[in-house]
N, C-alpha and C positions, 0 to 999 in steps of 0.2 A: 730743064737745067738742073733742078734739084735732085731728081732721081739718080742721075749719073754721079753727081758730086757726093751725095750721101753714101752711095754704094762704094764709091772709090775710097771715101774716108773710112768706112767700116772695114774694108778689106785691107787697106794699107796700114792703118793704125792697129789692127788686130784686136778690137775690143770684144773679146769673147767673155763669157761669164767667168768670174774669179775662180782660181784654182781651189780656193777654200770652199767653194759652193758644193763640192762633193760631200762635205760633211754636214751641210745645212739641210738635212732631212727633217722630217717631222719628229724624229726621235732625238734629235741633237739639241742639247741645252747649252747655251753659251753662258758659262759661269761668269766670265768677265762682264758680260752685259748685265747680269743680275747684280753683281757687286757694284757696278757703276750706278745702277738704279738705286741701290741701297745707300750709296754714298751721297747721291743727290738729295735723298729724302731722309737723311739722318735725323734732322730736327723734327720731322713728322713722326718718326719712330719714338723719339724721346717725349714729344708732347703727348702722343696717344698713350704711351706707357704710364706717364705721370697722371694723365687725366683718368685713365682706367683705374690706377691704384687709388687715387683720391675718391673716385666714385664707389669702388668696392669698400674702401675703408669707411666712407660715410654711411653706406648702407649697413655695414656691420655694426657701427657705433650706434645706429638707431634701433637695433634689435635689443630686446630685453635680455639682460645677463642671465646665464644659466649656471647653476652650481652642481657639481658632480660629487657623489660619494659612492664608495664601493666597499662591499663586504666580501670576505673570502671564506668559503666552506671547504673543509677537507673530508672526503669520504674515507672511512676506516679501511685501509687495504688489507687488514688481517682477515683470516678465515673466520667466518661466523658460523655458529651451530644453528642449523635451520631444520625444520621438519617438513617432510615432503608427503608424497602420496602413500598408498597402501603398499606399493612395491618397494619403496625405499623411504622409511620413516625419518631417518636422520641422514643428512648429507652435508658436504662442505660446499659453500657457495663463494667463489672467488670473484673479485671485481675485474671486469673486462671493459673494453672500450664501449661495446653496445650497452652495458649496464650503466656506465657513467653517462653516456649520451641520453639514456632513458631518464636518469635523474635530472639532467639538464632540461629535458622536455617537461618533466613534472614541475620544475621551478618556473618554467615559462607558461604553465597552465593558468587559465583565468580563474579557476575555482580557488587555487591556493593563494593567488594574489588578492582575491576578494576577501579571504580569511585574514590576510595580513592587513588589508585596509580596515576591516572591522576591528582588528586588534588595536590599531593606532587611534581609531575613532572613539575608542573607549576613554581616552584622555580628553576632557572637555577643552582644554587649551589647544591641544593639537587638532582636535576636531574642528574648532573654529578656523584654524589656518588651512586645514585641508578643504573645508567647504568653500574657502575663499577662491580656490582655483577651479571651481565649477564653471565650465564654459558658458553655462546659462547666465551666470552673474557677470561675465566679462563685458566690457563696453563693445559696441558693434565695431567690426573692422571696416576697412575702406570700402570693400565691395558691398557690405550691408548698408553702410551709410549712403552709397550711391543709389542702391535700390530703394532705400527709404525716400531719398530726395525725388527720385523718378516717380514713385508711387504718390507722393504728396503733390507733385506737379500735375500728374494726371487727374488726381481727385479734384484739385482746384480748377482744372481746365474743363472737366466734364461734370463737376459737382452740381451746377445749376440744372442740368438736364436730368439728373438722377433724382428719384423719389426716395425720401427718407423713410425707411421701414421701422418697425418696432425693434428696440434693442434686444439682442438675444439674452435669454435668461441664463445666468451662470449656473452651471451644474456643480453639485458638491464635489469637492476635491478628495481624492483618496490619498491620505497622508502617507500611508505605507507604500503605495505604489510610487508616490513622488519621491520618497526617501530612497527606494530601490533605484529609481531612475537617476537620482542624484549621485548615488554611490557608483553606478555604472559610468556616468559621465566623468566623475573624478578618476575612476580606475582607467578610463580610456586615456585621460591626460597623462597619468602616471606610466601607462604601458608604452606611450610614445617615447618616453625618455628612459625606459628600462632596457637593459641589455644583460643577458645571461649567457655565459659561454664558458667552456672548459679551457683551462690554462694549459696550452700545449698538450702533451701526452700524459700529464700528471693526473692525480686524483683530486685536484683542487678545482673548484667552480667559483667563478667571479660573478658577483651580483653588482651591477653598476646602475645607479639611478641618477637622473639628471632632471632638475626642476628649477624654477625661478627662486625657490626658497631653499637655502642650504640645509636648514633643520629638517624640512620635509624629505629631502633627498636621503639624509642619514637615517632618520627614523623609519622610513619605509623599507630601505635596504635591510636594516637590522630586523625589522618586524617580519619581513619575508623569510629571512634566515631562521628566526626563532620559530615561526609557524611551520617551516619545513622540518625542523628537528622535532618539534612537538608532534607533528603528524607521523614522523617515523616511529617515535616511541609508541604512539597510540596504535598505529598499524601493527607494530611488532607485538605489543601486548595482546591485541585482538587476535592476531594470527596464532600466537602461542596458546591463548585460551581456547580457540577453536580446535587446535590440534590436540590440546590436552583433553578436551571433551571427547574428541574422536578416539584418542588412545584409551580413555576410560571405557568407552563402549566396546572397543576391541578387547580390552582386558576382561571385561565382564563376559563377553561372548566366548573368549578363550577359556575362562574359568569354568563356564558351563560345559563347554566341550570336554575339558579335562575331567570334570565330575562324571559326565556320561561315560567317558572311556574307562575310568576307574571302576564305575559301577558295573560296567559290562565285564570287567575282569573278575570282580567279586562274584557276580552271578555265575560266571563260568566255573569258578571254583566250587560254589555251592552245588551247582548242577552235577559236577563230576565228583562230589563227595570227597573233597580235599580238606576234610575237617581237621586232619592231623597237622596240616600245614597252615591253617587259618591264622593262628596266633603269630607265626613267623612272618607270614605275608602281611598281616595287619601291621606289625611292627615296622616292616620294611616300608610300607606305604606311608606310615606316619613319619618315618625318618625322611622320606623323600619330600613330603610336604614341609617338614621342618627345614630341610636344606634349601628348598625353594624360597621359603620365607626368609631364611637367613641370608641368602644371596640377594634377595630384593632389599632387605634392610641394609645389607652391606653397600649396595649400589647407592641407595638413598643417602646413607651416612657419608659416603665418599663425595657425592655431589654436593651435599651441604657443606662438607669440610672445605672443598674448593671454593664454594661461594663465600664462606666466611673469610678465607684467605684473601679473595679478591676485594671483599668489602673492607677488610682491615687495611689493605693497600690504599684504597681510595678513601679511608677515614670515615666510612659509613658505620660508625659504632652504634648509632641509635637503631639502625636496621637489625644489627646482630642482637642488640639488647631486646628489641621487640620480639624477634623470632625465638630468642632463648628464654624470654620472660624473666630476665635477670634484673632485679631492682638495683643491685650493686653497680652494674655497668651504667645504668641510666643515671644513678646518683653521681658517679664519678664524671660522666660526660657533662652533666648539668653544672657541676662544680667547676669543671675546666672552662666551660663557656662563660660562666660568671667571672672567673679570673681573667679571661681574655678580654671581656668587655671592660673590666676594671683597669687592665693594663692599657687598653686603647684610650680610656678616659684620662689616665695619668700621663700618657705620652704627650698630650697637648701642653702639659705644664711642667713635667719632670723629664729629665734626661734618662738615658738608659742606665747610667751608673748610679742613679739615686738608690738609696737603701730600700725604699718601699718597692721600687720596681724590681730590684734584685731579689727581694723576698718573694715578690709575686712570681718572678721567673723560676725561683727554686720550688715554690709550691706547685706551679704549673708543670715543671719537670717531674715532680713527684707524682702528680696526678696522672701525667702521661705514662709514667712508668707503671703505676698501678693499673691503668687501663690496659697497657700492653701486657702486663702480667696476667690480668683477668682474661684478656682475649687468648693469650698463649695457654693459660690454664684450661680455658674452655676448648681450644683447639686440641690440646693434649688429651682432654677427656674424650673428645670425639675420635681422636686417633686411637685411643685405647679401645673404645667401643668397636671401631672398625677392625682392630686387630683381634679382639675377642670374637667377633663374628667370623673373621677369617679362620681363627683356630677352631671354632665350632664347626665351620663348614668342612674343614679338613677332617675333624673327628667323625662327623656324620658320613663323610665320604668313605672313611676307613670302615666304619660300622656297616654302611650299606654294602660296601664291597665284600665284607666278610659274610654278611647275610646272603648276598647273592651267590657267593661261592657255596655257602651251606645249602641253599636251595637247589643249586645245580647238582650238588652231590646227592640230594634226597630224591630227586625225580628227574625224569626226562620230560621236558615240556613239549607238548604236541604243537603242531603247526598253527592250529586255530588260536591256542592260548598265546603263542608268541606274536601272532598278528595283533591280537588285542593289546598285548603288552606294549608292542612297538607303537601302536596308535596312541596309547596312553602316554608313553614317553614323549612322542612328538608333540602331543597337546600340552604336556607339561613344559617342554622347552619353549614352545611358542608363548605360553603363559608367562614364563619367567622373563623372556626377552621383552615382551610387552610391558610387564610390570617394571622392569628396570628402566625402560625408556620413559615410562610414565613418571617415574621418580625424577629422571633428568629434566623432563618437560616442566614438572612442578617447580623444580629448583630454578629453572630459567625464568618462569613467570614472576618469581619473587625478586629477580634481579633485572631491572629495566635499564637498558642502555641504548642510546641512539647509534646508528651507524655513521653519523656525521657530526662534526663539531665546527664551531666558528673559530678560525685561527686568526682572523683579522677583521674585527668589527668595523662598521662604517663610522667615520668621524665627520663632524660638521666642517665643511670646507669654507675657508675664508676668502679664497681667490676664485673668481668665476672661471669656469672651463670653456665657456663660449659666450659671445662671439670672439674669435681671435682676430682682432683688428689688424695686427701686423701680418698675420698669415693671409688674411683676405686681401690686404693691400698688395702683398707679394703676388698672390694669385691673379689679382686684377692687372698688375703690371705685366706679368707673364702672358696673360690672355690678350691684353692690348698689344703687346709686342708681337705676339704670334699672329694676331689678326692683321696687323699692319704689314708684317712680313709677307703674309699670304697675299694681301692686296697688292703689294708692290710687285711681287713675283708674277701674279696673274696679269697685272697691268703691263708688265714687260712683254708677256707672251700672248695675251689675249688682247690684241690691238687691231683696230681697223686699218691702220696705216703701216708704214714701213719705218724701221728704226736703224737698219744697216744697209750700206750700199750693196754689199754682196747679195743680200736678201732681195733687193730691188732688181739687180741684174739677173739673178736666177729665175725670178718670177716672170719677167717679160722678155728675157733673152736680148736685152739691149744694154749697151755699155753705160755706166754712170760716169759722166765726164768729171764730176766733182761734187763736193758737199759744201754748201755755204753755211757757215755757223750763224746761229741766231744772235742778233745784236739789237739791243733795245733802241727803238727809233719811233718817233711819233709819226713821221711821214717818210715815204720812200726816198725822197731826194736827200734825206739826212745821211744816206749811205755814202755820198760823195764826201761830206764833211768828215765822216768816220775814217774813210780811206786816206783823206788828206792829213788827218791828225797822226795816223800811224800807217805808213806805207808798207810796213812789214808785219802787219797784224795777220792773224789767221784768215780774216775775211779777205784782205787784199791778196794774200798768197793763193787762196782757193780760186779767186776770180782770174788771177794771172795763170793759174794752172789750166783753167778751162780755155782761156784765150790761146795759150800755147798749144793745146791739143788741136784746136780748130785751125790754127795758122793765121796768117795775115793777108793771104790772097787765096782766091779759088784756083783750081787746077789750070785754068787757062790764063792765069796771071791777071785777071780783071779784078774789079772791085769785089770785095768779100761781103756777101749779104747773109744775114741770119735773122731768124725770128725767134723771140722768146715767148712761149705760150704756156698755158696750164689748162687743166681740165675744169677747175672751178676758181672763183675769185679768192682773194686773200691767200694766195700761195707764193707770193713774193716775186711775181714775174716782172713788175715794174721796177722793183728794187734791183733785180738781177740785170734787167736791160740797162738801167742807168749805170750800174757797176761795170758792165761789159763795155759800154761806150766810154766811160772814164778810163778804163784800163787800156783800151786800144789807143785812145788819145795820148796816154802817157808813153806809148811806143812811137810817138811822132807820126801817127797815122791820122789823116784827116777823117774824122769820124762824125757821123750824123746819127742822132737818135730819132727815129720816126715813130711817133705815137699814133698808131692806127686803132687804138681802143677809143674810138670817137665818142662813145657814150659815157666814158669815164676818163676823160683826158686830164692828166695831171702833170705831164712833163713841161708844157709851155708855161702855164701859170707859175709853176714852182721854180723853174730854172732860168726864165728869161724875163725881160722887162720891155715895155714899149706897147704901141698900139697898131703896129703895122699889119700887113696881111698875114693870114695863117693858112693852115691846110684847107679849111673850108673855103677860103677865098680862091685858092688855086683850083679846087674842085669845081667852083662855079665859073671862073673866068679862064682857067688854063694858063699857059705861058710857062716860064721857067720856074720850077719849084724852088730853085736856090734862093729866089727873092723872098721866099716865105720861111727860110731858115734863119735862126738867130743863134748867136754864140751863148753858150751856157755861162752863167755867172759863177758857177762853182767848179768848172772844169774846162779843159781845152777842146771840147767837142761842141757840135752844133745840134740844134733841136728843131724839129718841125712837128707841128700838131695843132690841135684846136686851142685857141687862146681862152675860150670861155670857161674851161674847166669842167669838172665833174657835174653831171646833171644836164649838160647841154645836149639835147637830142638832135644830133647831126646825122643825116643819112650816111651810112657807110659807103666807102668807095667800091666801085665794081672791080672785077678782076682786070679789065683793060686799064682802068685808071691806076690800079696798083702797079701794073707792069710799066705803064708810062712814067709813073712817079719814080720807081726804082731805077728805070733806065736813065732818066734825066739826072737823078742824084748821083748815079755812078760816074757821070762825067766829071764831077767836081770833088767826089769823096772816095777815099780808099776803103772804108769800112762803113757798112750800113747796118745798124741794129734796129730791128723793128719790134715794138711792143704791141702784141696782138691781144685781142679780147679772149676771155676763157672759151674753150671749145664747146663745153656743155651748156653755155649760156647764150653765146652768139655764134653764128656760122661764118663770121668774117675770117676767122683764122684759117679755114680750109682754103679760101682763095689766096690768102697770103702765102700759105705753105707751098703753093705751086710755083711761086715766083722767086724763091730764095735758095741760097746754096745749102744752108744748114737750118735744121729745125731743132730747137732746144726745148725740151718738155720739162717744166718744173713739177716736182713732187714734194709736197711739204712733209717734213719730218713728223711722223705719228698722226698727222691730221688727214691727209689725203687718203680716201678709201681706195682699196685695191680695185673695186669695181668701177670707180670713177676714172681711174687711170686706164683701165682696160677699155672702157667705153670710148674715151678720147682717142686712144690708139686705133680702135676699130673704125672710127670716123675718118681718121687720116688714111687708113688702109683702103677705105672705100674710094678715096680720090687718088689712090695710087702713090701715096707718100708714106714715108717711114722716118721717124725722128733720127737725127744723127746721134743723139744720146740724151740721157736723162740727167737732170740736176736735182739733187736733194737739197732743199732749202730749209732754213731756220732750224738747223740741227743743233743738238746740245753738244757743245765742245767737250764737256766733261765725259760724255758717253762715248767719245771717239778715242780709241787708244792711240791714234796717230796724231792727236791734237798737239799743236806746238805753237811757239811764238818766237820771233827773232827780235833782237834789239842791237842796233849798231850805233857807234859814236865815233866821230872823227875829230882829230885835233891837228892844227897846223901851228908851227912855230915861226 
């Protein structure tokens, strides 16, 4: 009977998979489903975000405050005069990105940082504060304390079995090695908070130090910058001294070569009896030597004149005075410094308009003018000497040219003599060039200047740079919010059960007759009270929808029989069966609810009163089962089942008994709703399924696993049965876009 009816219902009502199932592939994401899940758990999102923000803020507030100080170095982008190898003794070196990056690497070097640490340790007060950050002096951390507790517990546990040996003899400590190790540990702490980087594409380098002591951060950053500049000056002076020494060797070698070349020329003249020309040639040689010395002196004087001008611009008067040996300049400079100190002293008590300070200002102006006049006089003297040397060079050039012309007129020089002469000239030119460059190098040695300067020294910070409690709180809130969002989205899609009717239809190719929303109830029979209270609630409408689809009679016009079953317990089958019976009774149909879940009978005890015969009595004695039916106190339908309730182990009826029971009941009732036990727990439902018109399979929203439903359907298929349709129970009304509710009110006058 059931096979025919179910097939006819499936073919006539046309319950094919939903048309929207075409887009429900594995790659399809239902945005509305995700949004509904987020809306249901909005308070969870807020709670987790607030909790994470509080946790991160609490962790950040427990951390020790750190203070940051930064110093900025500027590399001099101007071209510097530098001395190179033998092939190019003087060259221009421009700053490029690789050179700036190399300087950054030098500042990051451990050796330079150790020198900076030793510099600040020279101050006893600072040394005490730096030694305080030695990791060896810090209290043990949480991990160390746990290890100590574990070691102590183990020693107490096994101490009785251990034999105490002699105490080890303490070896003498090497204080120098301990001091070096202490410095290395302190430097390790400082290096963790040190950052050296180039500022963009500029020539500026930023040194940023972060420690728990603001003064340590500032002093170490400034010390590192000072040591770097000092090392530059030392390296520059050392390089210039080395190059000057090398140039001196080259000048001496070139001078000896020049002497040999000139001696060869003289020997050639003697050998060829050029005695008549010896005086002329000797004079020519002397003039050439003189012009070489004149040029060398001129180059040296010009270099010193430029150095004096640079020193005067930078107010290095004492250097000029020391090089000049002028007691007048030294006296004027000392007097000016004394007046400056006196003016500083008076400035604390007298205003700038006070006569004493104005007199001091006049006197200082006079001294500055005298110093400027002395420097200008000295520079003018140097300029005069350079001009005299230049004029002498020109005169010697004229005389040499005249004598060369005269010699050319006197004789025809042979090839050998010309070769010797050219060799001597080449040696002379090389000697002159080297001599001139030696003068430049000596001038640069006396003028020491670093290629970098501090443009922004580090200052003591009064505000901690970390931890940033607000930032950590915001990060924690964002992290908690993100984690919760991911959890909610994954929970929506990684679920063992079903959440949408079309998903259920597409998976099993069975129609979903309806979705019964979740209603909070302590017992299944409370569903009748809920439907009585609001006959147009979503729950009542969904049950009426299912009953309308099934109809009120079978195809032959006889009593309509149906069974409500599920794959596992707690899927709402008893609630569904009671709701179906109540709904059919509201259609003025004589309806009976048959509770055949004999091992967990709930209908009779909950819906009826009395002590008359029940289903177990009919199974024992037979007769008319209508005598064992009782009207429900909460609805217009009848109930038959075991009265003893759940836990009463009553043997299940056989298939023949089930057939006889339904046949007898169909004589007095229009609709028979059977509550069957779960298929995967008891096999009774398979026998019941063979005797009814419709099989309704409950699937609980999100809870019922796909494999459980598939296994239950496979069991029905083995006995030749197929459910009329599926019912999704305990759904979330908010997650269903088609959720609705009606309310009516009538008034009569």
